[in-house]
N, C-alpha and C positions, 0 to 999 in steps of 0.2 A: 471216762466212764461210758460214753456213747460207743467208742471203739470197742471197749470190752463187751458191751451188750451185743454188738454186731458179731464179734467172734464167738460169743455164746450161741448166737443164732446159727452161725455156720456149724458149730459143734453139734447143735441139736439136729440139723438136717445133713449131717455128714454122710449118711448112707445115700441120700439122694444125690449129693455132689459127687459121690464115687460111682454110683450105678449109671447115671445118665451119660457121663462121658464114655464109660466103657461100652454102653449100648451103641453110641455114635461111632466109636472106634470099630466095633464089629461090623456095623452096617457099612461104614466106609471101606473096610477091607474087602467085603464082597462086591461093592460097587466098582472099586478101582482094580480089582483082580484081573478083569478081562479088558482093561484099557489097552489100546494098541500103542506101539512105540511111536515116538514123534521124531520126524526127520526135518531138519531145517536147511534151507538153501539161501545163499546170500549173494548179492551182487552190488557193485559199486558203479555209480554214474558220475563222471567228471563234468562239472558245469562250466568251468572256465571263468566264473564270476570274479574270483579273487586270485586267479592264477596270472601272475605278472607276465609270464612268458607268452601268454596269448593276448596281451594288450600292448604290443610293441608300437603299433601305429597310433593308438589312442591313449598313450600312457598319461599325457597331461589331463585328459578328460577323466581318467579313473584314479588320479592321484589323491583326490580329496573325497573319495567315496566314503560315506559314513557307515559305521557298523550297522546302524539301524536300517539303512537302505539295503545293505547286503542281506540282512535278515528278512526284509520284505521280499526281496527277489527269491530267496530260497523258499520262503513260505508260499509264494506264488507258484513256483515250480512243483512243490509238493502237493498243493491244492489241485493243480492241473493233473498231476499223476493220479489223484484220487477221483477224478471225474468219472461219472457213471458211464459215459460213452467209452472210456478206455477200459474200465473194468468189464463192461459188456463185451468188448473185443476179446478179452482174455476168456470170458465165459464161453463165447462162441468157439474159440480155438480149442478149449478143453473138450467141449461137447462134440465138435467135429472130429477130434482125435478119437474119442471113445466110440463114436458111431462108425468110423471108417477103419479102426485098427483092431487087430486080433488080440492085442494086449492093452485093454483099457486101463486107465489110471485107477479107477475105482470099480468096485463090484456093482454091476447094473442094479438099478433100483427096480421096484415093482412096476412103476410106470414105464420104464424102458423095456422091461421084459415083456410087457403086455402089448408093445407096439408091433404091428405087422411089418413085413419087409418094405412094402410100398410106403408105409407111413414113415419108416426110418429114412428112406430115400428122399421123401418130400421134406422132412425136417432137416436133413443134411443139406439139401439144395437151398432152403430158406436161410439156414445159418451161414452158408458160404456167401450168399447174396448180401445179407446184412453185414457180414464181416468186410466184404469188399467195398460196400458203400458207407461204412461207418454209421449205420442207422440202428436205432433201438427197435426192439420188438413191440408190437402194439397189443395192448390188453383188450382192445375192442375187436380184434380179429380172432375168430375162434381157433384157427390153426396156430397162429403165432402165440396166442394165450396158452394153448396146450404145450408149446415148446417152453414157455416161461415156467410152467408147472414142472416140466421135465427137468429144467435146470435146477429148480428148487429141490426136487427129489434127489438129484445127484450132488446137491450142495455146491453147485457151480454158480449160484446166483451171487449178486453183489453183496448182500447182507452176510451170507455165509463166509465168503472169502475175506471180507474186511475184518472179520473177527481175529484171524490169524495172520493178517498182512501188516507188516510194520514198515513204514516209510518215514525216514528221518534224516536230518543232516548229521554227519559225523562230527560232533563237537563243533569246532570252529574251522573245520577244513573246507576244501572246495568240493567235497564229494557228498552225494546223496546215497544213503544206504537203503537197500530194499531186501527184506527177508520175509520168508513165509514158512510156516510150520504145517505139516500134514503127516498122514500116516504112510505116505508113499514118497520115497526120495525122488523118483522120477517126476512125480506130480509137482513137488515143490520146486525143482529146478526148472521144469517147463513153464510153470506159472510165472516165476520171477523173470525169466528171460523174455517171455512173451510180453509181459507188462512193460519191461524196459524198452524193448524194440518198438512197441506201439506208441509209447510215450515219446521216444526220441523222434520217430517218424512224424507223429502228430505235431510236436512242438516245432520241429524243423520246417515242416510245411507251413505252419501258421506264421512263423517268423519270416520266412521267405515271402509269403503272400503279403504280409504287412509291409515288409521292406519294399517289395515291388510296387505296391500301391503308393507308398510314400514317395518313391523315386519318380513314378509317373506323374503324380500330382505336382511335385516340385518342378518337374520338367515342363509341364504345361504352364504352371505359374511363371516360370522363368521366361518362357516364350512370350507370355502376355506382358510381363514387365519390360522385356526388350522392345516389343512393339510400342508400348506406351512411351518409353524413353526416346525411341526414334521419332515418334509423332511430335513430341514436345520439341525436340531439336529441329525438326523440319519447320515447325511453326515459327520458331525464332529466326531461322534463316530467311524464310519467306518475308517476314515482317521487316527485317533489315534491308532486304533487296527492294521491297516496295517503298520504303521511306529513306533509302539512301544512307543508311546508318552503317558506318564501318566499325569504328571503335569509340563508343560514347565516352569512355573514361579519358582516352587520349585527346579527343576533340574538346571535351569540356575543360580539360587541363590547359590546352593550347589557347582556347578562347579566354579563359579566366586569366591566363598569363598576359595576353594582349590587353585585357581590360585593366589589369594592374599597371602595365607600362603606360597606357594612355592616361590613366589617372595621375600617374607621376608627372607626365608631360604637361597635363592640364594644370596641375598645381604649380609647376614651374612657370608656365606661361602666365597664369594669373598673378603670380608673384612678380614676374618681370614687368607686366603691364602696369601694375600698381606702382612699382618702383620707378619706372620710366615716367609715368604721369606725375609722380611727385617731384622728380627732377625737373621736368618741363615747367611745372607750376612755380618751382623755386626760381628758375631763370626768368619766367615771365614777370615775376614780381620785381625783378631788377630793371625791367624796361619801362619807360614812360610811354604813354599813348602816342606821342609824336614820334618817338623812335620806332615804334612798331609800324606806324603808317609809312614812315620813310623806307623801312626795310621791305615791307610788303609791296610797295609800289615799284621797286626796282628788281624784284626777284620772280616775277610771274613766269617769264619764259623758261627759267631754269627749273621752276617748280613743276611745270608741265612735264618736263623730261623725267624728273624724279618720280612723279605720280605714275607715269607710264611704266617705269621700271618697278615701282612698288606693286603695281597690278600683276606684272609678270611674276614678281617674287611671291605674291599671294597665291597665284595659280600653282606655281611650282611647290609652294609650301603645302598646299592642299593635297597635291599628288603624293608628296613625301609622307604626309600623315596617313593617307589612304593605303599606301603601299606597305604600311607597317614599318615606316622609317627605314626604307631601303637605301643603302649606301649610294646607289646609282644616282638618285635624286639629290643626295647630299653634295655631290660634286657640283652639280648645276646650281644648287642653292648658294654654295660658296662663291661661284663665279658671278652670279647676279648680285650678291651682296657686295662683292668687290666693285662691280660696275656702279652700284648705287652709292657706294662710298665715294667714288671718283666724282660722280655728279654732284653729290652734296658738297665736296671740296670745291668744285668749280663754282657752285652757287655761292659758297661763302667767300670765294675769291672775288666775285663780281659784286658783292655787297658794297654799297656806298654808305659808309658809316658817318656818323656825326663826328666832325672833327673835334668836337668838344669832349667826346666820350670814346674810350678805346674798348670796344666790345665785340671785336671780330670773333674772338675765340668762343665767346658765349653763344653768339648766333650760330656759329658752326656746330657747337655742342648741342644746342637746342634742336637744330634740324636732324642731327643724328639720333637724338633721343626720340623725336617724334616718329621717325621711320621705324625704330626698334619697337616703340610702343604699338604702332599700327600692326607691325608683324606679329607681336605677341597676342594682340586682341584677335587678329584674324586666325592665328593658329589655334586659339581657344575655341573659336567657332568650329573649325574643322575637326578638332579633337572631340568636341561634344557630339558632332554628327557621327563620327566613327564609333564613339562609345555607345551611342544609341543603337547603331547597327550591330555592334558586338553583343550588347545586352539582349537585343531581339533574337540574335542567333542562340545565345545561351538559354534564353527563356524557351526557345523552340525545342531545345534538347531535353528539357525537363520531362514532358510527357513521354518522349521516346525512352528516356532513362527509366521511368516508372514502368512502362510496358515491358521493356527489356528485362528489368529486374524481376518482374512477375514471371516472365518466361524462364529466366535463370533459376528462380526459386522452384518452379515446377520441375524443371530439368534436374535440379539438385535432389529434390525429393524422389523423383522417379529413379535417378541414378542410385541413391542409397537403397531404395527398395530392391532394385535390380541386383545390387551387390549383396544385400542380405540374403535374398533368395538364392543367388549364385553360390554363396558360401554354404548355405544350408544344403543346397543340392549336392555340392561337392562332398560335404561331410557325410551326408546320408548315403551317397553313392559309394563312398569309400568304405563306410561301415557295413554296407550291404555285401560288399565283397569280402570283408574280413570280420563278419559277425560271429558271435559266440556259437560254437557247435557242441552239442551234448555228445559225449562219448561214453559208451559202456566199457569201462576199463577193467572190470572184473566180471567174468561170466559165471552165472550160477551153475553149480555142478551137484549131482547127487552126493549126499554126505552120509556119514554113519548116524545111527540113532542117537538122539539126545539122552543125557542121563535121566533115568526114570524118576518121575515125581510122585510115584505111588506112596512111598513112605512119607514124603512131605505132606501129601494130602491127608494121610491118616493122622499124622501129628497135628496138622492144622484142624482137623475135625475134632480131635481130643481137646486141643487148646481152646478152640472156639466154643465147644459145648460147655467146657468147664467155665470159661469166662461168662457165657450166657447164664449158667446156673447162678454163679456168684453175683452177677449183675442183677438178675431177677430177685435174688434174695435181698440184695442191697436196696432195690426199689421198694420191696415189701417192708424192709426195715425203715426206710426213709419216710414212707407214707403212713407207717404204723403209729397211731396216736393213742394207743391203749396204755394203761398204767400197769406196769409189771413189777416195779420195785417200790419199797417204802419211800425212798427219796422222791420219786416221781409223784407219789400221792401227796406228800407234804408240799412239794413245789407248786402243784396245780391247785391245791385247796387252801394253802396257807393256814392249815390247822395242825395241831400237834399229833404225834403218832405214839400209840402205846406199844405196838408190836405187830407181828405178823404171824400167820399160821400157814403151814405147808398144805398142799393139796393131798388128801387121803386117797390112795389108789383103791379102785373098786367101782363096779358099776352102780351098786346100791349100798346104802348105809343103813344098818339096823342099829338105831340108837340104843336099844336095850342090850345089845351084845358088843357095843363098841369098845367097852373097857374090859372085856373078858380076856382070859389068859391067852387064847389063840391069836388075839390081835395085838399082843404085847410088842412084837418087833415093828409092826406097821405103825403103831401109835407112839413109838419111842421119841421120834423127832417132834411129833405133835405135842407130846407131854412137856418136853423141854421148853418149847416155845410158849406153851400155855402157862407154865410156871412163871416165865418172864413177864407175861401179860398180867398174871395175878399179882405179882409184886408191884408192877406199875400202878395197878388199880388201887392197891392198898395205900400206895403213896398219895394217890389222888383223893381217896376217901378220907383219910386222916381221922378215923374214928366214926365217920358216918357209915350208915348201913344200907341205904336203898340205892341200888344201881339199875338203871334202865339201859337195855341193849336194843338198838334199832339199826336200820340200814336204809339206803335210799330206795333200792328196789327189792322185790321179793327174791328168794332163792339165792341170796348172797352169803348165807351161812350164819346168820345171827342166832338161829335156834340151836345149832350145833355148839356155838360158842357159849350160849347160856347154859346148856346142859353140862358142857365140859367145865365151865367155871364152877358150877354147883358141885360137881364131882370133885374138882380140885380143892375147893374150900373144905369139903367134908373130909378130905384126906389129911387136913391139918387140924382136925378135931374142932371145926367150927360148925355151929348149928345154922343150917342154910335153908332158906325158903325160896322156892322157885315158883314164880307166878307166870302163867301163860296168859299174856295180855293181848294176843293176836286173835281177835274174834273172826277174822277172815279165814285164817288157816291155823286152827288149834292143833298143831303137830305134837306139842308136848302133852296135851290132854289125851290125844289118841294113843300116845306111847306109854304114859305113866298110869293111866286109868285112876285119876285122883278121886278122893272121897269128898273133897270140898271144891266148890265152883265159885267163880267170881260173881256170878249172877246171884248167888245166895249170900256170900260173905259180905259183899259191899252194898247189899240192898238196904236202903235207909228206911226201915220200918220196925215196928216193935217185934217183928218176927225174925229179925236178922240173927244169924248164927252167933252163938256166944264164943268169944275168943278163947275162953278158958278151956273149951272142949277141943281146941285145935291141937292135934298131935302130928299132923301130916307135914311133909316137906315140899309138897307140890299143891298149888291151887290152880285148877284148870278152868276152862270155860266150855260152854256147850256149843259155841260157834254160831250163836244167833246174831242177827243184824242189829246190834246195840253197841253203845259206847259206855265207858266207865261212868261218866257223869249222867248218863241216862238211867243207869242202874241205881245210883245213889248220888246225893248232892255232894259238893266239894267238901263241905265241912265234915260230913259223916265219913267220907273217904279218908280225909286227913286224920280223923280220930282213929280210924281202923289202922292206918299205917303207924300211928304213934303207939298203938297197942302191940302191933307186930314187932316194932323195934325193941320192945321190952322182952320179947320172948326169943328172938332170933338174932344171931350175930351178923348175918349177911342176908339181904333180901334182893334177889335178882328178878327183874321183870323183863320178860321177852315180849317187846311191843310189836305192833304192826309196822311195816316199812313206812318211811316218810311220805311215800306216794298215797298212803291212806289218809293223809292229812290229820284231822283232829283225833282219829282213833289211836294214833301213836303219841301225839302231843299231849293228850289228856293224862296219860301215865307219867309223862315227864314232869308234870306239875308237882308230883309227889316224890320224885326221885331226888337224891342228893347229887348224883353224878349221872351223866349219860355218855355212853360210848357208842360209836357207829362202826358197822362192819362194811367194808368195801371189797368186792370181789375183784381179784387181779385179772389182767388181760381184758379189761373192759374200758371203754371210753367214758370220759366225763362230758356228757352232752350239755347243751345250753339249758335244757329243761331241768336237768339235775343240779345245775349251778344255783338255782333258787333255794333248793334244800340245803346246799352247802352254806348259803347265806344265812339260813335259819339256824344252823348249828353254830355259826359264828356269833349269832345273836345271843346264844346261851352263855357266852363268855366263860366265866370260871366254872359253871355247871357242866360244861362239856369237857370230858376227861381226854378224849382223843380218838384216833382211828385205830382200827385193827384191820390190816390187809390180809384177806383170806384167799385160800386156794392159789398160793403163789409158789413158783419154783425158785424163788430168790435164794432160799436157804441152801438148796442143793447146789446151785451155781456158785454161791459164795464159798461153799466148802471146796 
């Protein structure tokens, strides 16, 4: 239903929807008729970012380049190309061309025509100087500011050129596309080529400068790291020379090996001494004290020789231990031990034994064991001394080792730093020689004019204006909260509806001539709708006779409905009484010129007008500031209505609107049914909702609404 209402609104304003787009089409035609042709020039720049053939030396470095990184590089190049300093270079070039050429790209502007020759020469010199130095014009300098205004007048300024300049990457390719539209093909080609050249020169210079700075920095850093490494190495060498350190690892290993050998020898000597002593003790236990005395008394001179040989053997044993068990001393030791064995044998041969006990062999064995024991004990002493000396040497190497390791660690760190810087230097130096170079692979040339967009602009103006009209009407329809149809009135008030009446065309309505023959066609639809309302009222009255007609506001059409209903009932041969109960605006009284007035008829006094003398069909009022119950009391008014019911078939009361409060409500006290008139295309305000609540309070006494002045019937048809 809402969509249908919107289309009805469009139908209502169809003339506006047609006229406005046509006006826009006509205006657009005259505006675009003199538009110049557009010439586009196009150039391509190869970046080499994703071109594998230009990354042969650093293929591994570019193998894992992400698409996002590639997009950032292209975005960076495009941003550089749009820098104001580069656009200014193009502006300077265009202006220099127009000032120095007989065939300028554009027609001279007013500012250019007003310049004197010397001013043109001065401007040309300034532009050439700024172009060579890549400097912007200053707005604070009067002369340069005038040149800025000159560029604007010729539309050579940055803002004007950027409107028609398109710089973008060609899809996912390695190329940057540059195009420009203008009214002159030579201008388009010149601008694009100049911008490409300035961009390539600027970018190449910037890259080379950055690479040169990086290489110089890394070269200086490399020299510093080399010096630091040399200093650390020299400190280590000087420390080794001062402390006599050759190779701490080898020295410590050799000393540790000697310590382990001496420890083994010591363990073996301790073991031998203990075993020899045990054997001697076992032999001693076999001898009695007298036997020992006898033996010792006869062997003193032989023992002296054995002791002397033992001392020599001890000295040689000590030298053998100190030499690190050199085989040279081993031969001498073996010779002395043989000599000692001979002396021991001689001593045993000279023993004078007890003839009662045969113990020669045991005495000989004991002497041999004593000698071996003494040698083992003395070798332990020598070994302990040498172990102490070796341990002291080993302990002396520990601080040297710690210091040397500190130097080695510093040298290792310095060496790694040096190698890192060296690798970075070599890589940077290599890339600086084979860095990416921008190349303009396609030169912009003057081209033919682009297809005309004049017809497209005209069509767009028509479509745009049509859409604007429809959109504006939709906004009006969307925010429109007025009641236009009977269904909307019922939904918003939740009260029943008796019918609706169409709006009668005409500036003014003459109620006395409304039903004349000349208004028959105009009133045809109105009469049909009125008959329907009359039928619904009869169904509500059900034999009752008094009907009150009211409205929320004045001028909603309740008086017309009251008169029309009275006329309609009279057409079906019913005796009708029409009472003008609107004291504020007695319209019916002024139209009908009644003979009986409410002020006289309902006056509760002995002089009240007799009902039997009433023959009129209209009771009017004089429009005084009174109410019904102020004229007569309620009981008298009720009696009067009872008397009127006996004389008339239908009694219609045109009351004041509900905004008059009790002036309308007092009449409703005596009516059997009440109907309310609501004017279409009006809102139901919050203030009016309290009057709707009052009508709801009437319950069965309220017959329903009549929607007046609506176009719903015509739209429905």
